[in-house]
N, C-alpha and C positions, 0 to 999 in steps of 0.2 A: 434618550433611549439607550438602554444597555446594549453592549456589543453582542451579548449572547442572544438577543432577540432580533438581530438584523437579518434580513434576507436580501442579498444583492443579486441583481440581474446583470450579467455581463453580456453586452451586445456584441454581435458579430461584426467586421470590416475586414494433578493429575489426580486425587480424591474428588470430593463432591464439587469443589470450586472448579476443577478442571472440567468435570462433566457438564457443569452449567455453562461454562464458556464455550465448550464444543457445541452445546445445544443451540447456541446462537447461530450456528451455520446451517441448521436444519430448516429447510423450506417446507417440508412435508412432515407428517407425523412419525414416519419411520425412516431410519438411515441405514443404507446398505453398508456392511463391513467390506472393505476392499483394501488391497495392498497397492503401494505406489508402483507405477509402471516405469521402472528404471531403464528398460530398453528404449522406451519412447524418449526419455530424457537424453540418453546417450546418442540417439539419432539426431536430436536437435543440436546437441553440443557439437557433433561432428560437422553440422552445417553452419551454426552460428559463430563458433569460435574463429574459424579461418576467415570469415567475412566481416569481422568487426572492424569498423572504420574509426569510430570515436572511442577512445580508451582501449583497454586490453582485456582479453578473456583470462580469468583466473579461476582457481578452484578452491572452495571452502571445504573444510572437513567438519562433519557432524558425527554424533554417536551412531547414527543409522546409515550414513553414507559417507564414504571417505572422500569422494570428489563430487562437489556440487558446483555446477557452472555459475559464475557471476561475471558481470561486465563492469570493470572498474575504470573510471575516468577521474583522475586526480587533478584538481584545479589548484594553481599556486599563483598568487595568494588565493585562499578560499573563503567564501562567505559562510561556510559550514558544509555538512555532508548530508546527502539524501539517499536513503535506501528506497529503491523502486521495487514494487511488488506487483507482478502481472496478474491477470485474471485467469479464469478457469481454463485449464488444459492447454496452455500455450507456453511460450518461452520468454526469457528476459529482454529480448529485443523486439518483441511483438507489440503492436497496438499502442495503447496509452503509455505503458511502461517504456517501450522503446523510444517513442517520440519525446516523452518528458525527460528521459535521462540525457538526451543530447541537448534539448532546449535549456534545461537547468544547468548543464555543464557550460554551455555558451554564456549563461547569465552569471557565471562565477562560482557555482557550487560544485563540489566534488560529488560524484554519483556512483552508486553501487547497485546495479540491477541484478536480482538474485533469481535463479531458477527455483520455483516452488514445486512441491511434489504434485504429480499429475497421475490421473488414471487413464485407462484406455479411452479412445475417442468416443466410444459408445456409452460410457458411464454417465449416469444422471447426476445432476448438480448435488442432490442430497447425499450421494455416496461420498462426497469429498469431506464430510465431517470426520470420517475415519482417518484422514490424513493430518488432522490437527497436531498430533505429537511431532510428526516430521516437520510440519510448518514452523512450530515453535523452535525446534532445533536450528532451522535455517535462519530464522530471524535473529536468534541469539548469536549465531555464528557471524552474521553480517555486522551486527552491532559490535561484537568483539573485534572483528577485523578493522572497523573504522577507528575504534578506540586504540588499537595497537598501532595504527598509522597516524595517531594524533590528529584526527580529522576535525576535531573541534565539536561544536554542538551538532546534534544529529536529529533529523526528521525522517519519518517514513511517509512516503506517498504511495498509496495502494489503490488498485482498481478492482472493482467488482468482487469476485471470489477472493482475490488477494486482500481486499479491504476487510472482508468478513473474517478471514484468517488472522489478519493483523489485529482486528478488534478483539477476537478471542484471546490472542496472545497477550495483548496489553492488559487484559483483565486478570491474567494469571499472576499469582504472587511471585512466580519465577521470572517474570518479564524483566529485561534489563531496561535501565532508564533511557528515555529519549526526551527530546525537547519540543517536538511538535508532531502532530499526526494529521495527514490529509487523506481521508477516505473519499474515493471517487466512485459514484454509482453503487454505494453499499446497500445490500439488502439487510433488513432487520434493525433491531434496536442496538444500542451500545450494550456490550456484555458487562460493563462496569462503568462507573462514573469516570470519565477521562481525567487523567492527572496532568495533562499537558495541553497547551493550546491546540485547538482543532479547527481546521477549515473543512467543513462538510460540503462536498461538491456533488451536485447532480446535474443531469441534462434536463432541459425543459421538455424534451420528448423521450425521457428515460422510460424504462420498463415500469408498468403500473406498480409493481411491488416496491420499487425504489422510491417512486414519487409518494406512495402512501406511507412509507416508513420514515421518510425524512422529517416531517413535522413532529413525529413522536420523539425524535432524537434532540430536537432543538432545545427543549427545556433542560436537558442534561448537559448541554455545552458548558464548558468552564466559564466562570464569570471573570473575564479578563478583557483587555483592550483589543484582542486579535480574533478570538473565536467567533465564528459566524457560519451561517449556511449560505452557499453561493449557488445560483442557478445559471448554467451556461446556455444562453439563448441560441436557438437554432441547431442545437446538438442532439444526437441520440446517445444511447448508452456507451457506444464505442468512441465517440468524440472524433471520428475520422476527419470530419470536415470543419472542426473547430479547435484544432490543436494549438493554434496561435492564441486564441482567446482563452483556452484553458491555461496555457503557460502564463498569460498576462494576469490571471487570477491568482495563480500559485506563487509567483515570484515575490510580490510585495509582502504577502503573508509570511513566506519563509524567511525573507530578509529580516523582518521584525522579530519573528519568533526565535530565530537562531542567533539574533543579536541581543536577546534578552529584553526586548522592549514591549512585551505584552502586559507586564504588570499584573495586578490582581484587582 
């Protein structure tokens, strides 16, 4: 059986191409145009930065925003580097991104969790499509930072809206090279055929839209020895009660992919 056809159950104990990529983020037929809520980002930075325990709070510069919060934990020696991308309307130490950045660091990976652009708390999910240009800038800034720090091979682990934004970014011709992609609880199809090994993760009690979209992505997974779809048993979309099991699924994949052992 080819790796691209496997489904594993983990038990508990800026032209037309850009427009098409952005469209992958739309869950309804129309998308509200909105601007990033920088004041909300600043409030979170003032709370998150002083309370960071694992790693250090740093700031990345992008064309649209001079100071973008990121949490940097450098492992030495390192098995590679992982960019963590949080979900809708939160911050880089929240939920899946916050939990995985520390668990992956403990497993020997350098981690960089990045503040993605957010809207007001009342904004609907479909409005976030307007933030894709800023998301692209921040993902490129994160990859540039890791390359400048000689972090080695790079993966992106992204949850929910962060996975959709990363998916759109990776389909863009301007996307910087990475070595592996782990979307967790992603809505929709791949915006383009992935060019790197992919571990497509969903919860077995995920949102219906996520569960329905996952089988449609499976035929597009790369034909290599690592790419597959994984279902985390007993978990919901936010993985709050299955973080250990989620990390156990991610770590072997990242070790192989970042060591160049996936083949073709």
